[in-house]
C-alpha positions in Angstrom: -27.6 -27.5 -7.2 -26.0 -25.0 -4.2 -22.5 -24.3 -5.6 -19.2 -24.1 -3.1 -18.1 -20.7 -2.2 -14.3 -19.8 -3.2 -12.4 -19.3 0.1 -9.6 -16.6 0.2 -6.8 -16.4 3.0 -5.8 -13.0 3.4 -2.0 -12.2 4.2 -0.6 -8.8 4.7 1.1 -7.0 7.5 -1.1 -4.5 7.4 -4.5 -4.3 8.9 -5.8 -1.5 7.0 -4.9 -3.3 3.1 -6.3 -6.7 5.0 -9.1 -4.8 5.7 -9.3 -3.1 2.2 -8.7 -6.3 0.2 -11.8 -8.2 2.4 -14.2 -5.1 1.0 -13.1 -5.6 -2.5 -13.2 -9.4 -2.3 -16.4 -9.8 0.0 -18.5 -7.6 -2.9 -18.9 -11.1 -4.8 -21.7 -13.5 -3.6 -20.0 -16.2 -4.6 -16.2 -15.4 -2.6 -15.8 -15.9 0.9 -13.3 -15.0 3.2 -11.5 -17.9 5.2 -9.6 -15.8 7.3 -6.2 -13.6 7.7 -2.3 -13.9 8.3 0.2 -10.7 9.5 3.0 -12.6 8.5 4.3 -15.7 6.3 4.7 -18.1 9.4 1.4 -17.3 10.6 -0.1 -18.1 6.9 1.6 -21.3 6.7 -0.5 -22.1 9.6 -4.1 -21.0 8.9 -3.1 -22.6 5.1 -2.4 -25.7 7.4 -6.0 -25.1 9.3 -8.2 -23.8 6.9 -7.3 -25.2 3.5 -8.1 -22.0 1.4 -9.0 -22.3 -2.5 -7.1 -18.9 -3.2 -4.2 -17.2 -1.0 -3.8 -13.4 -1.6 0.1 -12.5 -0.6 1.9 -9.4 -0.2 5.3 -9.1 -0.4 6.7 -7.3 2.7 5.7 -9.0 6.3 8.2 -9.7 9.0 9.2 -12.5 10.0 8.6 -14.5 7.0 8.1 -12.6 3.5 5.9 -12.9 1.1 8.7 -14.9 -1.5 9.8 -17.3 1.4 6.1 -17.9 1.9 5.6 -18.9 -1.7 8.4 -21.1 -1.4 7.0 -23.0 1.6 3.4 -23.0 0.1 4.3 -24.7 -2.6 6.5 -27.5 -1.0 4.1 -27.9 1.8 0.4 -26.8 0.4 0.5 -26.4 -3.2 -2.4 -23.7 -3.4 -3.3 -20.8 -6.0 -1.7 -17.8 -4.9 -1.8 -14.2 -6.0 0.5 -11.8 -5.0 -0.3 -8.1 -4.1 2.4 -6.4 -5.9 3.4 -2.8 -6.0 4.2 -0.5 -8.9 7.5 0.2 -8.0 10.6 -1.5 -10.7 12.1 -3.3 -7.7 7.9 -4.7 -6.6 7.7 -5.7 -10.2 11.0 -7.6 -10.9 10.0 -9.4 -7.5 6.7 -10.6 -9.0 8.1 -12.0 -11.6 10.8 -13.8 -9.3 7.1 -15.3 -7.5 5.9 -15.9 -10.6 8.6 -18.2 -11.7 8.5 -19.8 -7.8 4.8 -20.9 -8.6 2.1 -17.9 -8.1 -0.1 -18.2 -10.3 -1.3 -14.6 -11.1 -0.9 -11.3 -9.5 -2.3 -7.8 -9.0 -0.7 -4.5 -8.2 -1.8 -2.7 -4.3 -5.0 -0.4 -4.8 -4.5 3.3 -4.0 -7.1 5.1 -2.1 -8.9 6.6 -5.2 -12.6 5.0 -5.3 -12.5 4.8 -9.3 -8.9 2.3 -8.7 -10.9 0.3 -5.8 -13.6 -0.3 -8.4 -11.5 -1.2 -11.0 -9.3 -3.4 -8.7 -11.9 -5.2 -7.3 -13.4 -6.1 -10.7 -9.8 -7.2 -11.8 -8.8 -9.5 -8.2 -12.1 -10.9 -8.4 -11.5 -12.4 -11.8 -8.8 -13.3 -10.7 -9.3 -15.5 -8.0 -12.1 -17.5 -9.9 -9.5 -18.1 -12.4 -6.7 -19.0 -9.7 -9.6 -21.2 -8.3 -9.5 -23.1 -11.5 -6.1 -23.8 -11.8 -4.5 -27.5 -11.3 -1.8 -27.0 -8.9 -0.2 -30.2 -10.2 0.6 -28.9 -13.4 1.5 -25.1 -11.8 3.7 -26.6 -8.9 5.6 -29.0 -11.5 9.1 -28.8 -12.1 8.9 -28.7 -16.3 12.3 -30.2 -17.2 12.4 -29.4 -21.0 14.7 -31.6 -23.0 18.3 -30.8 -24.0 18.8 -27.6 -26.0 17.9 -28.3 -29.8 20.9 -28.1 -32.2 20.7 -25.0 -34.3 18.5 -24.4 -37.4 17.3 -22.9 -40.3 14.2 -21.1 -40.9 14.1 -20.4 -44.5 10.4 -20.4 -44.6 10.0 -18.4 -41.5 10.2 -14.8 -40.9 8.8 -14.4 -37.5 7.7 -16.7 -34.3 4.7 -15.0 -32.1 4.0 -17.2 -28.8 0.5 -15.6 -27.1 -0.2 -16.4 -23.6 -1.7 -15.5 -20.2 -2.1 -16.9 -16.7 0.9 -19.1 -16.5 3.1 -17.7 -18.8 6.1 -16.9 -17.8 6.9 -20.4 -16.7 6.2 -21.5 -20.1 7.8 -19.1 -22.0 11.2 -19.8 -19.3 10.9 -23.5 -20.2 10.3 -22.7 -24.4 12.8 -19.8 -24.2 15.5 -22.2 -22.3 15.0 -24.8 -24.9 15.3 -23.0 -27.8 18.7 -22.7 -29.2 20.4 -19.5 -29.1 20.3 -17.6 -32.1 16.9 -18.7 -33.2 17.3 -17.5 -37.1 14.2 -15.2 -36.7 13.2 -12.7 -34.7 10.6 -14.2 -31.7 7.4 -11.8 -30.9 5.6 -12.8 -26.8 2.8 -11.4 -26.3 1.8 -11.5 -22.6 -1.4 -10.8 -20.6 -0.1 -8.0 -17.8 -1.0 -4.9 -16.1 1.1 -1.9 -17.7 4.7 -1.7 -15.9 5.7 -4.9 -15.4 6.3 -6.5 -19.3 9.9 -5.0 -18.8 10.2 -6.7 -15.6 9.4 -10.2 -17.5 11.7 -9.0 -20.4 14.8 -8.5 -17.9 13.8 -11.4 -16.1 14.0 -13.8 -19.0 17.1 -12.1 -20.7 18.7 -13.5 -17.5 17.4 -16.8 -16.9 17.6 -18.1 -20.6 20.0 -17.6 -23.4 18.4 -15.4 -25.4 18.6 -11.7 -25.8 15.3 -10.4 -24.7 13.5 -7.1 -24.6 10.7 -5.1 -24.4 9.5 -4.2 -27.7 9.5 -0.4 -28.9 7.6 1.8 -31.2 8.5 1.3 -34.9 11.5 -1.0 -33.7 13.0 -3.0 -36.3 12.9 -7.0 -35.3 15.9 -8.8 -36.0 17.3 -12.2 -35.5 18.4 -13.8 -32.7 16.0 -11.4 -30.6 13.1 -12.0 -28.4 10.2 -8.8 -28.1 7.8 -8.9 -25.5 5.2 -6.5 -26.5 4.7 -3.6 -23.8 1.8 -4.3 -21.1 -1.0 -1.0 -21.9 -0.5 -0.8 -25.7 -1.4 -3.3 -28.8 1.2 -4.2 -30.6 1.3 -4.8 -34.8 3.7 -6.0 -37.2 4.1 -4.1 -39.9 6.8 -4.2 -43.5 8.8 -1.1 -44.3 10.9 -2.3 -47.8 12.6 -5.4 -46.5 12.4 -4.4 -42.3 10.3 -6.2 -40.7 8.8 -3.5 -37.8 6.5 -3.4 -34.7 4.3 -0.4 -34.3 2.9 0.0 -30.9 -0.7 2.3 -30.2 -3.5 2.6 -27.8 -6.6 0.8 -29.0 -9.2 1.5 -25.8 -11.7 -0.5 -26.9 -9.7 -3.8 -26.4 -9.8 -5.5 -23.1 -6.6 -7.2 -23.2 -3.6 -5.1 -24.0 -1.1 -6.8 -25.8 -4.1 -8.2 -27.6 -3.2 -11.6 -29.3 -6.0 -11.7 -31.5 -4.1 -8.1 -33.2 -0.8 -8.8 -33.3 -1.7 -12.5 -35.1 -4.0 -10.6 -37.7 -1.1 -7.9 -38.5 1.4 -11.1 -39.3 -0.6 -12.4 -41.2 -1.6 -9.4 -43.1 1.7 -8.5 -43.9 4.1 -11.9 -43.7 0.8 -14.4 -45.1 2.2 -17.9 -44.7 6.1 -16.7 -43.2 4.8 -16.5 -39.8 4.6 -19.4 -36.8 2.2 -19.0 -34.1 2.0 -20.6 -31.0 -0.7 -20.1 -28.3 0.3 -21.1 -24.2 -1.6 -21.6 -20.7 -3.7 -18.8 -20.4 -7.8 -17.6 -19.9 -10.6 -17.2 -22.3 -10.1 -17.5 -26.7 -7.9 -14.6 -27.2 -5.6 -15.1 -29.7 -7.8 -17.7 -31.7 -9.0 -15.8 -33.9 -6.3 -14.5 -35.2 -4.3 -17.9 -35.1 -6.8 -19.3 -37.6 -5.6 -16.2 -40.1 -2.2 -17.4 -40.4 -3.0 -20.9 -40.5 -5.6 -19.7 -44.0 -2.5 -17.9 -44.7 -0.3 -21.1 -44.9 1.5 -20.5 -41.4 2.5 -22.6 -39.2 -0.3 -23.3 -36.0 0.9 -25.0 -32.3 -1.1 -24.8 -29.4 -0.1 -26.1 -26.0 -2.2 -29.1 -25.0 -4.0 -30.0 -22.0 -1.4 -32.2 -20.1 0.6 -29.2 -19.5 -2.1 -26.2 -19.4 -2.2 -24.2 -16.1 -5.2 -23.0 -17.1 -6.5 -24.9 -20.8 -8.3 -21.4 -22.3 -6.5 -19.9 -24.7 -5.3 -23.0 -26.3 -8.7 -24.7 -26.4 -10.4 -21.6 -27.9 -7.8 -21.9 -30.6 -8.3 -26.0 -31.1 -12.2 -25.6 -31.1 -12.3 -23.1 -33.7 -10.4 -25.4 -36.1 -6.8 -22.7 -35.8 -4.2 -25.4 -34.5 -2.3 -27.7 -36.8 -0.5 -29.5 -34.0 -0.7 -30.0 -30.2 2.6 -30.4 -27.8 3.0 -30.7 -24.5 4.9 -27.8 -22.8 8.0 -30.1 -22.6 7.8 -30.8 -26.2 6.6 -27.4 -26.8 10.4 -26.2 -28.5 10.7 -29.6 -30.6 7.6 -29.3 -32.3 8.5 -26.2 -33.2 11.5 -26.4 -34.7 10.4 -29.5 -36.3 7.8 -27.7 -38.6 10.3 -25.3 -38.7 12.7 -27.2 -40.6 9.7 -28.6 -42.8 8.9 -25.6 -43.8 
């Protein structure tokens, strides 16, 4: 059987970067270039004509910029979109906005260094293949969580851990909008992202949800009512100092994912035992499953997003298949299910 190749439309106003991206993408024989577009208006025309499997989309373009184009794509031709972002703070903030609007993922623009291009090619090809598998009906759906839950106590729990990857920023917003403020325990979130972008995610969630959200700092004492985003490029573990729960960050070069959800979950199980609630959301791969199993064995709460709402049903499925999950819920019911479990504990 001959497998069809994934087709990609490259949208960038720079002829140089269009060629750079084409060279990177074409290094994989299972991906083909459907075409190119120089701005957002031309991109909409090409998507209508070519119906590519995936679109790579630049932010800064004449006539119609990346965010405007993305909005039209989601409205007219829902297609998996990977944003091509700059490393700058402003670029990171725009990237968070693009993920809210429906972009599947993003990649930083490759520099001219050969080593950087090799790494960028591997990352971009992987993300294109993941994007091609995304269920766009779930990605484009406007999730409406139930009305905000009344305040609650969580006497049997010291921390809530949420792990996610592809589709995570949108899912996190839905859950945090539904959870009452303040939550009586700290929430620690591990979201797979390149270095430099988790601070922007924290800033965006701090604005768009009722919670106080910040990027974790090494040695920070975790406080109830706060939501902490694990910094990308580092690993985060939980520790105790007297009665204080502390987050420690460090580089662990051998690990693929930084932050690694398994490492975070395992440290929580070791330090807090049954006084942990762990949630795994949409994402590719199996990160989080093993650590979640340790939490379950220690007597903690484990909850996974069900297949019906997952943008990518990878990490939740891995945790479920491993026997690490006690409860499943679609995204719209996740906050209710979590609070109900905490009230019973």
